[in-house]
Each structure stands twice: as C-alpha cells, then as structure tokens.
C-alpha positions as CSV (number, residue, x, y, z in Angstrom):
1,M,136.9,119.1,73.8
2,A,133.2,118.6,74.7
3,T,130.7,119.2,72.1
4,G,127.7,121.8,72.7
5,N,125.2,118.9,73.4
6,E,127.6,117.2,76.0
7,R,128.3,120.5,77.7
8,H,124.6,121.1,78.0
9,R,124.0,117.7,79.4
10,A,126.7,118.3,81.8
11,V,125.3,121.5,82.9
12,A,121.7,120.1,83.1
13,Q,122.9,117.3,85.3
14,R,124.7,119.7,87.8
15,C,121.4,121.8,87.8
16,V,119.3,118.6,88.6
17,M,121.6,117.5,91.4
18,A,121.7,121.0,92.8
19,G,117.9,121.4,92.5
20,L,117.5,118.2,94.4
21,L,120.0,119.2,97.1
22,L,118.3,122.5,97.4
23,L,114.8,121.0,97.7
24,L,115.9,118.4,100.3
25,A,117.6,121.2,102.4
26,A,114.3,123.5,102.0
27,S,112.1,120.6,102.9
28,T,114.3,119.7,105.8
29,A,114.1,123.3,106.9
30,A,110.3,123.3,106.7
31,V,110.0,120.3,108.8
32,Y,112.6,121.9,111.5
33,V,110.7,125.0,111.5
34,T,107.3,123.5,111.8
35,W,108.4,121.1,114.4
36,S,105.7,120.3,116.8
37,G,105.6,116.5,117.2
38,T,103.5,114.0,115.3
39,L,102.2,116.4,112.6
40,S,105.8,117.4,111.9
41,V,106.9,113.7,111.5
42,L,104.0,113.2,109.2
43,L,105.3,116.2,107.0
44,A,108.7,114.9,107.1
45,L,107.4,111.4,105.8
46,V,105.4,113.0,103.0
47,L,108.1,115.5,101.8
48,I,111.5,113.9,102.2
49,P,111.2,110.2,101.2
50,P,109.9,111.1,97.6
51,L,112.9,113.1,97.1
52,L,115.3,110.4,98.0
53,L,113.7,107.7,95.7
54,P,115.3,109.0,92.5
55,L,118.6,109.8,93.9
56,G,120.4,106.6,92.9
57,G,119.2,106.9,89.3
58,I,120.1,110.7,89.0
59,A,123.6,109.7,90.3
60,R,124.0,107.0,87.4
61,H,122.2,109.4,85.0
62,D,119.4,107.1,84.1
63,R,117.2,109.1,81.7
64,R,114.2,107.3,82.8
65,T,114.7,108.1,86.6
66,Y,114.9,111.7,85.4
67,A,111.4,111.4,83.9
68,W,109.7,109.9,86.7
69,A,111.4,111.9,89.1
70,T,109.4,114.9,88.1
71,L,106.2,113.3,89.9
72,C,108.5,113.2,93.1
73,V,108.3,117.0,93.4
74,V,104.6,117.1,93.4
75,P,104.3,116.7,97.4
76,A,106.9,119.4,98.0
77,F,105.3,121.8,95.5
78,L,101.9,121.4,97.0
79,Y,103.0,121.9,100.5
80,G,104.9,125.0,99.3
81,L,102.0,126.4,97.4
82,T,99.5,125.8,100.2
83,E,101.5,127.0,103.1
84,A,102.6,130.2,101.1
85,V,98.9,131.0,100.4
86,A,97.4,129.9,103.7
87,N,99.9,130.4,106.3
88,P,101.5,134.0,106.6
89,K,103.8,132.8,109.6
90,L,105.4,130.2,107.4
91,R,105.6,132.1,104.2
92,P,109.2,132.5,103.9
93,V,109.9,128.9,104.3
94,A,107.1,127.8,102.0
95,A,108.2,130.3,99.4
96,T,111.7,128.7,99.7
97,V,110.1,125.0,99.4
98,L,108.2,126.2,96.3
99,G,111.0,127.9,94.5
100,A,113.1,124.9,95.3
101,S,110.6,122.5,93.7
102,L,110.2,124.5,90.7
103,V,114.0,124.8,90.3
104,F,114.2,121.0,90.5
105,F,111.5,120.3,88.2
106,F,112.5,122.8,85.4
107,A,116.0,121.3,85.7
108,L,114.7,117.8,85.1
109,V,112.7,118.9,82.2
110,A,115.9,120.5,80.8
111,Y,117.8,117.4,81.1
112,L,115.0,115.4,79.5
113,R,115.2,117.9,76.6
114,V,118.9,118.0,76.2
115,T,119.0,114.1,76.0
116,R,115.9,113.5,74.0
117,P,116.8,111.0,71.1
118,R,116.8,112.3,67.7
119,P,114.6,110.7,65.2
120,G,117.4,109.2,63.3
121,D,118.9,107.6,66.4
122,Q,115.9,105.5,66.9
123,V,116.4,101.9,66.2
124,S,113.4,100.5,64.3
125,R,111.8,97.2,65.7
126,T,110.8,94.5,63.3
127,P,108.2,91.9,64.2
C-alpha cells in the first residue's frame, strides 16, 4: 500500500502530465483558430516548442526538470493574457490557453512541494 506522500506524488505527476497535454492542446487550438500564414507559424514557434522541451524530464520524473519547466509556461501565459484582454474575437481561445497555463504551472509547483526534500534527508558535504 502506498503511503500518503507517495499517493500525493503520483497525483501531482498525473496532474502535471494532464496540465501539459491540456496546454499543448489549447496552444495548438489557438494556432489553428488564428491561422493566417506567417504570423501563425511564428505563434506556433513561440507557443509549442517551449512546452515540448521538458517532456522527457517530466516523463522520467526528474525533479529539476519540473523546476525549470515552470519557466516554459511563460510564453503561453503571456499570449493568453494579452489576447484575452486585447482581442474580443479570440477571447474564448485565449481564456482556454490562460487557464491551461495556470493549471500546468500550479501542478508543477504542487509536485515540487510534494517532493521537497526534508531537512533531515539532506546529506552534508564536507570540504
């Protein structure tokens, strides 16, 4: 039987993966809805590759990847926030991207909090 911490870790891992897939789907939908040629290709290059970078480390459950993956959310968050405020026509798509980026970010932070090493678990280094 899994302990409470292991259960929380497993739930956090599933939430991170679900948040990442949701954000990838929302970003792809945003590119598809706004497709107009060169600018849409640029939008795709800004939104999607940063989300694919941490995929391998997240699949391997590398804690350091979860930490720097929080930075990969920034382009999608900024796009969603900007378009939700400035473009009424794209507001539903932008709100979806914004919400998905927040879900992914908070899932990453939750995983980092659950897997935080305890003070007694740290190994002291001697010079």
